[in-house]
N, C-alpha and C positions, 0 to 999 in steps of 0.2 A: 955646111955642118949638122945644124941644125935641122934642115929637111932630111938628111939622112938619117935622123933619129925618128922624126917624126912621122913619115914614111911607113916606115914598117911596123909601128905600133898601128897605125891608121889601120892598116891591112889587117893587121891582126884581129885586132878588135872586131871588125867588120865580117873577116872570115868565123870568128866566135862567135858573132851575133848570127850568122846564117846556120839555119837546121844542117845544111851540107857541111859548112865548117865544122859545127858540131859533131859531126861523124866523122871526120876525116882529122879532125885534133882532139883527141880522145888525153892529150895532157894540156889542156885548156882549163882553166879554173876551174874549180868547182862550184863555186859561186854565182860566176856568170853565166856559167849551163845552166844553173835551176834558176836563176832570174830569168832566162829567156828560153826555158823548156817551155811548153802550153799543154797547161795539164789537161791528162787524158781521164775521162769520162769512165770510171768503174762501173764493171754491170753488176748491179746487186743480187748478192749469193743470193739464189732462192730459200726460203725455208720453207722447211716442209712441213706439211699440213699435220694439226693435231689428231694422234691417232682418236678414230671415230669410239664413242663411248657406247658398248653396247648397252639398248635400252632394257631397262630391267625387265623382269617379267611380271607380268600381271598377278597378283599375289590371286590366290581361289579364294572363292567368295565361300566366306566360312558356311558353316552346317548348322542351321538351326533344328533342336531337338522338335520331335514331332510332338508336344507338348505345349498346349497352349498357356498362357499365365490363366492365374484364376481371374477371372472378372466379376466384381460386386454386382451383385442383383440390382442394387440402387446405385445410380451415377451419384460421384462426389462433388458436393459443393463446388461450384464456377466452372466446372466441366461442361461444355455444349456439344461436342463433337460426340459421334458414334466411335465405338471401338472397331482400330482399324484390322482391316481382313488379315488374313492369314496368308504368308507369300506359298501360293500354288506350287511354286517351283521349288518348295523346300524338298528334299529328297526323303522318305519317310525311315523312321527310324528303324532298326533292327533288331530291337528289343522285342522278345513277346510279349503281346496284351495280357493284362493281367484284368481283365473284363471278365468274371465268370461265375459261376453261381453255385456252390455246393451243394445249397438245399434249392434240389430243381422243385418245383410244384408237382403236386400227387397225381394232376391230372397226366402231367406229361412223362410222369416218374413211369406210372403204370400204362401208358397207351400203349405199349409194345410187350407188354409181358401177359398179358389175359388173352386168353383163347376167346374168340367172338361169341363159340357156344358158348361157354363157361360163363361170360358175363352176360347173355342173357338169361343164363337160369340162374344168378345170383339176382338178377335185378325182379327176375318174378318171382323169386323167393321175398324178395322184400316187401314186392307190394302183395302178395298175398297173405304173409306175415302181420303186414300193418291191417289189413281187412279183418284177417284172425283177433287181434286183439281189439280192434273197435267194435266188431260184435261179441266178441268176448264180454265184455264191459255192461254193454245191454243185452246180453244175455242173464248174467248175474242180477241187475238190477229186474230184470222178470221174473227170476225165480226167488228173490228175495218178496217180491209184490205176490207172488202164488203161495210162499208158506205163510206170508202174515193172513193173506185170506183164507187160506186153507184149516188154519189154528182158530180164526174168528170160528169158520162154519162147524170144525169141530166141536167148539166150548157150547155153539149153541143146539147142536143136536145129541150132544151126551152128557154132558155135565152143568149146565144151566140148569135142568128139570125144568124149563118153563116150555114145553113142546116142544114139538120136530119142526124146528126154521129153516127151513134150507133156502133162502133168498138170496145167500152169496154162492149157492153151489154152480151157478151158470157163470157168474164173472169169475170163480176159481178155475172150471176148468179151462173157460177161452184163454186167459192167462197164461195156463199149463201147456198150452197146445200151443201157443207163438212161442213159448220158453225153450219148448221140445225143440221146435223148428229151428231155431236160433241156434239152441246146442249144436243139433245133427252139423247146421253149415260150420259152426267153427270147428267142430271137431274135423270136417271134414278138409277143410284149408290147412289148419294143421298137418293133417296126414298125407294130403295131395302137394305140399309146396314143397317142390323139387331140392336136393340138399348134394350137390355135384361135389364137395369139399367130404375127403373121407374125416371122419374123427374118430379117435377111441374112446372106447366109453371110462366113463367118467361121474361121479357123485358130483353133480354140478346142479345149479338152478334150475334149469331145465330138465333134468334129468327128474328130479322131484315135482316139477310143475307137472310133467306127463304120468308118473305115478298120481299124483291127486288128481287129475283129469280122468285120468283111467278108472279110479273110484266110484268118479261124479258120474262116468257114463252109466257104471252097474248100476248105481242109484237111481238113475235117471230112469232106468228098463223095468229098474223094482218098483218103483212107485208107481208109473204105466199098468203095470200087473197088478198092485194090490189096490190102486182106484178103481181099476175096474172088476174086481170081485169084489170090492165093498160097495158100489153100485149095484151089481147082480144081486147081493145079499141085501138088500134093502127089506126092515120090518124084522129079519132073522136075527138070531144071537149070535151068528158068528158075524154080524155086521160091525161092532165096536171093535171085535178084534183088529178085522181087516182094517179098517178106519186110523186106529190106534198102531199097527204097524204101517200104515203108510206115512203118517204124522212121524212117527221118528227115523223110518228113511229120508224122508224131505229135509230134516233140520240137517241130518249126516252128509246129505248130498250139497246142501246148501254149504256146511263147515268146509266141505272138500275143494266146493269152487273157490270159495275165499280163502283159502290156502295154497291153492295152484296161482288164484293171482297174486298174491300176497310174497311167495315163490320168486316171483318174475320182475315183481318191483322194490324188493330187497335183495 
């Protein structure tokens, strides 16, 4: 009896323990099948790779203005290095340059405005008028000396009553000749100096200078004529008359020359 009970149980247990028995006996206890089942290795689920991050765009280099910071003329205390050179790769500034000069130099401003011939005439006029001025002052000094010598000689010959002393007559004539040559040269320079710029007539210092010097020219000519007449009438009754007229015209001529110089000076 016991054999009949144990034998089927053993058969069932053996059948349940074998894999084939487990497949053939689905109704076997779950615990027995779970205890005897060989664990199967599960394939690991592939993990998707993380999304690749796009590399950030390289920021553009900051544009530096094309203006260097002010550098002190004297280095600061504690600084031993020299100023760093400016970056040559910096883009130039698009703003217009403000480095200009409204007051251009006179030589540059008038370089392309004057006609070469006009400029040459102006330079010639300037040179001749400088000579006119210098020789005119020398002529005025000579005329003053001639007037003084003539006055002394006139007093010795006609007013002192001490005889006919003509010792200064030769000196007077020499100074008069030299002064007359200077006077002619000064007048020639003033007349021949080119004047390429047209000027309307007006009463100014130049006009008065010309008037006074024209009167002085007439006086120089009159003095020469009266001096020659006084010399040729030596010892005659008309000699004092010519000498007196020569003296008066001499003072008048000296006054006109002085007035001509003063008008240009003031």
